[in-house]
C-alpha positions as CSV (number, residue, x, y, z in Angstrom):
1,X,0.1,-0.1,0.1
2,X,1.3,3.2,-0.6
3,X,1.4,6.0,2.1
4,X,-1.7,7.5,0.6
5,X,-3.9,4.8,0.5
6,X,-2.9,4.4,4.4
7,X,-3.5,7.7,4.7
8,X,-6.6,7.2,3.3
9,X,-7.8,4.3,5.1
10,X,-6.3,5.4,8.5
11,X,-9.6,7.7,8.3
12,X,-12.0,4.9,8.0
13,X,-10.0,2.5,10.4
14,X,-10.9,5.4,12.9
15,X,-14.1,6.0,12.1
16,X,-14.8,2.0,12.6
17,X,-12.7,2.0,15.6
18,X,-14.6,5.1,17.9
19,X,-18.4,3.9,16.6
20,X,-17.4,0.4,17.3
21,X,-16.0,1.0,20.7
22,X,-18.7,3.7,21.7
23,X,-21.3,0.7,21.1
24,X,-19.7,-1.6,23.1
25,X,-18.6,0.4,25.7
26,X,-22.7,1.4,26.1
27,X,-23.1,-2.5,26.7
28,X,-20.7,-2.5,28.8
29,X,-22.4,0.7,30.6
30,X,-26.0,-1.4,31.1
31,X,-24.2,-4.4,32.4
32,X,-22.9,-1.5,35.3
33,X,-19.1,-2.0,33.7
34,X,-16.7,1.1,33.1
35,X,-16.1,2.6,29.7
36,X,-12.5,0.9,29.6
37,X,-14.2,-2.6,29.7
38,X,-16.0,-2.6,26.8
39,X,-13.2,-0.8,25.1
40,X,-11.1,-4.0,26.1
41,X,-13.7,-6.5,24.5
42,X,-14.2,-4.2,21.7
43,X,-10.5,-4.7,20.4
44,X,-10.6,-8.4,21.2
45,X,-13.8,-8.2,18.8
46,X,-12.5,-6.4,16.2
47,X,-9.2,-8.4,15.9
48,X,-8.7,-11.8,14.6
49,X,-10.4,-14.0,17.2
50,X,-13.6,-12.8,16.4
51,X,-14.0,-10.2,13.6
52,X,-11.6,-12.3,11.5
53,X,-12.4,-15.6,12.3
54,X,-16.4,-14.3,10.8
55,X,-15.4,-12.0,8.1
56,X,-11.2,-12.9,7.1
57,X,-10.9,-11.1,4.3
58,X,-13.2,-8.0,5.3
59,X,-11.3,-7.9,8.6
60,X,-7.6,-8.2,6.6
61,X,-9.1,-5.3,3.7
62,X,-9.7,-3.0,7.3
63,X,-6.8,-3.9,9.4
64,X,-4.2,-4.9,6.5
65,X,-0.3,-5.1,8.0
66,X,1.0,-2.4,6.5
67,X,-1.6,0.1,8.4
68,X,-0.1,-1.4,11.4
69,X,3.0,0.9,12.4
70,X,0.3,4.4,11.5
71,X,-1.9,2.7,14.3
72,X,0.5,1.9,17.0
73,X,2.0,5.1,16.3
74,X,-1.3,7.4,16.8
75,X,-1.8,5.0,20.1
76,X,1.6,5.4,21.2
77,X,0.4,9.0,21.4
78,X,-2.6,8.7,23.2
79,X,-1.0,6.5,26.1
80,X,1.8,9.0,26.5
81,X,-0.6,11.7,26.9
82,X,-3.4,9.8,29.0
83,X,0.0,8.1,31.3
84,X,0.9,11.7,31.7
85,X,-2.8,12.8,33.2
86,X,-2.7,9.5,35.6
87,X,1.1,11.0,36.8
88,X,-0.9,14.5,36.6
89,X,-3.5,13.3,38.9
90,X,-1.1,10.9,41.4
91,X,-1.2,12.2,45.2
92,X,1.4,11.2,46.6
93,X,0.0,12.5,49.5
94,X,-2.0,9.3,49.9
95,X,0.9,7.2,50.5
96,X,2.4,9.2,53.5
97,X,-1.4,9.3,55.1
98,X,-2.2,5.5,55.2
99,X,2.1,4.6,54.8
100,X,1.7,1.5,57.1
101,X,-1.4,-0.1,56.3
102,X,-0.6,0.5,52.3
103,X,2.4,-0.7,52.2
104,X,1.3,-3.7,54.2
105,X,-1.2,-4.4,51.4
106,X,1.2,-2.9,48.5
107,X,4.0,-5.7,49.5
108,X,1.9,-8.3,49.8
109,X,-0.2,-7.1,46.6
110,X,3.2,-7.0,44.8
111,X,5.2,-10.2,46.4
112,X,2.3,-12.4,46.2
113,X,1.7,-12.6,42.4
114,X,5.0,-11.6,41.5
115,X,5.9,-15.1,43.2
116,X,3.0,-17.5,41.7
117,X,4.0,-15.6,38.2
118,X,7.5,-16.3,38.3
119,X,7.2,-20.2,39.6
120,X,4.3,-19.9,36.7
121,X,6.6,-19.3,34.3
122,X,9.6,-21.2,36.0
123,X,7.8,-24.5,35.6
124,X,5.6,-23.5,32.1
125,X,8.1,-22.4,29.8
126,X,9.8,-25.8,29.2
127,X,6.4,-27.0,28.5
128,X,4.7,-24.5,26.4
129,X,5.3,-21.7,24.0
130,X,5.3,-18.5,26.7
131,X,8.5,-16.7,26.1
132,X,10.2,-15.8,22.5
133,X,14.0,-18.3,22.1
134,X,16.1,-15.0,23.2
135,X,14.4,-14.4,26.3
136,X,16.4,-16.6,29.5
137,X,14.5,-18.1,31.8
138,X,15.1,-15.0,34.6
139,X,13.9,-12.9,32.4
140,X,10.4,-14.9,31.4
141,X,10.4,-14.5,35.7
142,X,10.5,-11.4,35.7
143,X,8.2,-10.3,33.2
144,X,5.6,-12.4,34.4
145,X,5.9,-11.8,37.8
146,X,5.4,-8.0,37.4
147,X,2.7,-8.7,34.8
148,X,1.1,-10.2,37.3
149,X,1.4,-7.8,40.4
150,X,0.1,-4.5,37.9
151,X,-3.0,-2.8,39.5
152,X,-5.2,-0.7,37.0
153,X,-4.5,2.1,38.8
154,X,-6.4,4.7,36.5
155,X,-9.8,2.2,36.7
156,X,-9.2,1.9,40.5
157,X,-9.4,5.6,40.9
158,X,-12.5,6.2,38.6
159,X,-14.2,3.3,41.1
160,X,-13.0,5.2,43.9
161,X,-14.3,8.4,42.5
162,X,-17.6,7.2,40.9
163,X,-18.9,5.9,44.4
164,X,-17.7,8.7,45.8
165,X,-15.1,7.1,48.3
166,X,-12.4,9.8,47.4
167,X,-10.9,11.1,50.8
168,X,-12.6,7.8,52.9
169,X,-9.9,5.8,55.1
170,X,-11.0,2.8,52.0
171,X,-10.5,5.2,48.9
172,X,-7.1,6.8,50.4
173,X,-5.5,3.2,51.6
174,X,-6.7,1.9,47.9
175,X,-5.3,3.7,45.8
176,X,-1.8,4.3,47.8
177,X,-1.5,0.8,47.9
178,X,-2.0,0.7,43.7
179,X,0.2,3.5,43.4
180,X,3.1,1.7,44.8
181,X,2.2,-1.4,43.7
182,X,2.2,-0.2,39.8
183,X,5.4,2.0,40.3
184,X,7.2,-1.4,41.5
185,X,5.7,-3.2,39.0
186,X,7.0,-0.4,36.3
187,X,10.8,-0.4,37.7
188,X,11.1,-4.4,37.4
189,X,9.3,-4.0,33.9
190,X,12.4,-1.5,33.0
191,X,14.9,-4.0,34.3
192,X,13.9,-6.9,32.2
193,X,13.9,-4.4,29.0
194,X,17.2,-3.0,30.1
195,X,18.7,-6.4,30.2
196,X,17.2,-7.8,27.1
197,X,19.5,-6.9,24.5
198,X,21.9,-9.2,26.3
199,X,24.5,-5.9,26.6
200,X,25.3,-4.8,30.2
201,X,25.9,-1.7,28.6
202,X,22.4,-1.4,27.6
203,X,21.1,-1.8,31.2
204,X,23.6,1.0,32.6
205,X,22.0,3.5,29.7
206,X,18.5,2.4,30.6
207,X,18.3,2.2,34.9
208,X,21.3,5.2,34.7
209,X,19.6,7.8,31.9
210,X,16.2,7.0,33.7
211,X,17.5,7.9,37.0
212,X,19.1,10.9,35.4
213,X,15.8,12.0,33.9
214,X,13.9,12.1,37.3
215,X,16.7,14.3,38.7
216,X,16.1,16.5,35.4
217,X,12.3,16.8,35.7
218,X,12.6,17.3,39.6
219,X,15.4,19.9,39.0
220,X,14.1,22.0,36.6
221,X,11.1,20.5,35.2
222,X,9.4,20.8,38.7
223,X,10.5,24.7,38.7
224,X,9.7,25.2,34.6
225,X,5.7,23.7,35.6
226,X,5.2,25.7,38.8
227,X,6.2,29.2,36.9
228,X,3.9,27.9,34.4
229,X,1.4,27.1,36.4
230,X,1.6,30.5,38.4
231,X,1.3,32.4,34.9
232,X,-2.0,30.2,34.1
233,X,-3.4,30.7,37.3
234,X,-2.6,34.7,37.4
235,X,-4.5,34.8,33.8
236,X,-7.3,32.1,35.1
237,X,-6.8,29.9,32.3
238,X,-4.6,28.2,30.1
239,X,-3.6,29.6,26.8
240,X,-2.6,27.6,23.8
241,X,1.5,28.9,24.1
242,X,1.2,27.1,27.7
243,X,-1.1,23.9,26.5
244,X,1.5,23.6,23.6
245,X,4.4,24.0,25.5
246,X,3.1,21.3,28.4
247,X,2.2,18.8,25.7
248,X,6.1,19.7,23.8
249,X,7.6,18.7,27.4
250,X,5.7,15.5,27.6
251,X,6.6,14.4,24.2
252,X,10.0,15.3,25.0
253,X,10.3,13.0,27.7
254,X,8.0,10.3,26.5
255,X,11.4,10.2,23.7
256,X,14.0,10.4,25.6
257,X,12.8,7.3,27.8
258,X,12.1,5.4,24.9
259,X,15.0,6.2,23.4
260,X,17.4,4.8,26.3
261,X,15.5,1.9,26.2
262,X,12.8,1.9,29.4
263,X,9.9,3.3,27.4
264,X,7.9,6.7,26.5
265,X,4.7,6.2,28.9
266,X,7.9,6.1,32.3
267,X,8.6,10.0,31.1
268,X,5.1,10.5,30.8
269,X,4.0,9.6,33.6
270,X,7.3,11.2,35.4
271,X,6.6,14.5,34.0
272,X,2.6,14.5,35.1
273,X,4.0,13.8,38.8
274,X,6.0,16.8,39.1
275,X,2.8,18.8,37.9
276,X,1.7,21.3,40.8
277,X,-1.2,20.4,41.7
278,X,-4.6,22.7,41.7
279,X,-5.3,25.0,39.2
280,X,-2.9,24.6,36.6
281,X,-3.3,20.5,36.6
282,X,-7.2,21.3,36.8
283,X,-6.7,23.0,33.5
284,X,-4.5,20.1,31.8
285,X,-7.0,17.7,32.7
286,X,-9.9,19.5,31.3
287,X,-7.8,20.4,28.0
288,X,-6.8,17.0,27.1
289,X,-8.9,14.0,29.3
290,X,-11.6,14.0,27.1
291,X,-9.9,13.9,23.2
292,X,-7.5,11.3,25.0
293,X,-9.4,8.9,26.3
294,X,-12.6,9.9,23.9
295,X,-10.5,9.1,20.2
296,X,-7.0,8.1,21.4
297,X,-7.0,5.6,23.8
298,X,-9.5,3.4,22.4
299,X,-6.9,3.1,19.0
300,X,-4.6,1.3,21.9
301,X,-7.1,-1.5,22.6
302,X,-8.3,-2.0,19.1
303,X,-4.6,-2.4,18.9
304,X,-3.9,-4.9,21.2
305,X,-7.3,-6.7,20.1
306,X,-5.4,-7.0,16.6
307,X,-2.4,-8.7,18.3
308,X,-4.9,-11.3,20.3
309,X,-5.5,-14.4,18.6
310,X,-8.4,-16.5,21.3
311,X,-7.5,-19.2,18.5
312,X,-4.2,-19.9,19.8
313,X,-5.0,-20.8,23.2
314,X,-8.2,-23.1,21.9
315,X,-7.0,-26.5,23.4
316,X,-7.0,-28.4,26.5
317,X,-4.2,-27.8,27.4
318,X,-3.5,-23.8,26.5
319,X,-6.9,-23.4,27.7
320,X,-5.8,-24.9,31.1
321,X,-2.6,-23.0,31.5
322,X,-5.0,-19.8,30.8
323,X,-6.5,-21.0,33.5
324,X,-4.3,-21.8,36.1
325,X,-3.0,-17.9,35.2
326,X,-5.9,-16.5,36.0
327,X,-6.4,-18.6,38.9
328,X,-2.7,-17.3,39.7
329,X,-3.8,-14.2,39.0
330,X,-6.5,-13.9,41.4
331,X,-5.1,-15.5,44.6
332,X,-1.7,-13.6,44.0
333,X,-3.4,-10.0,44.1
334,X,-7.3,-10.3,45.4
335,X,-6.9,-12.7,47.9
336,X,-3.3,-11.6,49.1
337,X,-4.0,-7.6,49.2
338,X,-7.3,-8.4,51.3
339,X,-5.4,-10.5,53.5
340,X,-3.2,-8.0,54.4
341,X,-5.9,-5.2,54.6
342,X,-7.9,-7.3,57.0
343,X,-4.2,-8.3,59.1
344,X,-3.9,-4.8,59.8
345,X,-7.3,-3.9,61.0
346,X,-9.6,-3.3,58.2
347,X,-12.7,-4.6,59.2
348,X,-13.3,-7.8,56.6
349,X,-16.0,-5.9,54.1
350,X,-13.5,-3.4,53.8
351,X,-10.2,-5.6,53.3
352,X,-12.1,-7.6,50.4
353,X,-13.7,-4.4,48.9
354,X,-9.3,-3.5,48.7
355,X,-8.8,-7.1,47.3
356,X,-11.7,-6.5,44.7
357,X,-10.0,-3.2,43.7
358,X,-6.6,-4.1,43.5
359,X,-7.1,-7.6,41.4
360,X,-8.2,-5.6,38.1
361,X,-5.2,-5.3,35.5
362,X,-7.2,-3.5,32.9
363,X,-5.5,-0.9,30.8
364,X,-2.2,-1.1,32.8
365,X,-1.8,-4.9,31.9
366,X,-2.4,-4.2,28.3
367,X,0.5,-2.0,28.2
368,X,2.9,-3.7,29.8
369,X,1.9,-7.1,27.8
370,X,1.8,-4.8,23.9
371,X,5.9,-3.7,25.5
372,X,6.6,-7.7,26.2
373,X,5.7,-8.1,22.5
374,X,7.2,-5.3,20.8
375,X,10.3,-6.3,22.7
376,X,10.4,-10.3,21.8
377,X,10.0,-11.2,24.9
378,X,6.7,-13.1,25.4
379,X,5.0,-14.9,22.4
380,X,1.8,-14.3,20.9
381,X,0.6,-17.2,22.9
382,X,1.3,-16.0,26.3
383,X,0.1,-12.4,24.9
384,X,-3.5,-13.7,24.0
385,X,-3.3,-15.8,27.9
386,X,-2.4,-12.7,29.6
387,X,-5.2,-10.5,27.6
388,X,-7.4,-12.9,28.8
389,X,-6.7,-12.8,32.7
390,X,-6.9,-9.0,32.0
391,X,-10.2,-9.1,30.9
392,X,-11.6,-11.6,33.2
393,X,-10.4,-9.6,36.1
394,X,-11.1,-6.2,34.9
395,X,-14.8,-7.4,34.1
396,X,-14.7,-8.5,38.0
397,X,-13.8,-5.8,39.8
398,X,-17.2,-3.4,39.7
399,X,-19.6,-6.6,40.5
400,X,-17.3,-7.5,42.9
401,X,-16.7,-4.2,44.5
402,X,-20.2,-4.0,44.5
403,X,-21.8,-7.2,46.1
404,X,-19.0,-6.8,49.0
405,X,-20.3,-3.2,49.5
406,X,-23.9,-4.2,49.0
407,X,-26.2,-2.2,52.0
408,X,-23.3,0.7,52.3
409,X,-24.5,4.1,51.7
410,X,-24.0,5.6,48.7
411,X,-22.2,8.7,48.8
412,X,-22.2,11.2,45.9
413,X,-18.8,12.4,44.4
414,X,-17.8,16.2,44.7
């Protein structure tokens, strides 16, 4: 296909993707699920697993291999801006206010699923096509552990907001524990990616460059953002120049962390954390949130769906492996976090509620899986298995949380 043909097709792809995601999202909302769940399912349906199985010629014509680089580039843009916004909303004060309980829940939510995931990788990899030939045993174990440990932090925050639990004991503890969990999982992933090339210098550049980036953001980026925040608040609104400059910084941070061998979302998220809370952060959210979540982010779910091939695991043995990984994910994350919360003084009901929230993987899991597939760490078979795990644990979150919290008085969000 010529570049012109790909660009023409891209508009049709956008129309189909956005329309279908909204339709499936509407159905998900009718069933009490958040929009993100509908978009995850929409991606699987539009991929080879459903659309490709029912109408292979039509699916291949709509999503030919030549168009995938364009989809990939745009979905990376959406991911970077989205993770920047997640960083903007990240409140380090949450961790300080409930540090002891949050640390206990978080450590349990990291160590238990990490150990189970690493053990599963060690035991299953020699017998099943889970990792590429280039992936060493310890890299596979680290990746599987990180994939099992991740929490759907943005979705967790959304559920807490929608249920009016922001600022409550339950909401604060869940958000603090989820943020610590995801930070640890991303660090492990960075180590895997840095070492995957088999060159110690690559790891040094990645880890050293990552630390240098954090330092630069802290010493230079944070004061610059604070200055921009003061100017924005003084003017009573954000100008095009301020928004453009901020986005330029986001793209620069994403480029740098991607270039040193970590990943673009790291740079965007870290810069977002440095944004001062208050008027400036609210203005950024107002200008970027809807365009990002409604227009750019659905492309990522579809791109993930195009790489998901359910047919790869349609065999009794591979389905058994998938169910085993799902069981280990739930036991390692949900059960461990609930137990830790209960042992740290939370009521049984509150502890179970925390466990149900922490068990969801959502978008964060898909990001890690796509990174692993893109870098050749995992095979499409394991990618598909873990996508199923991500979808099922995310589907479970809202109904399980509502069931545990049944009878509790509803609080209207502020």
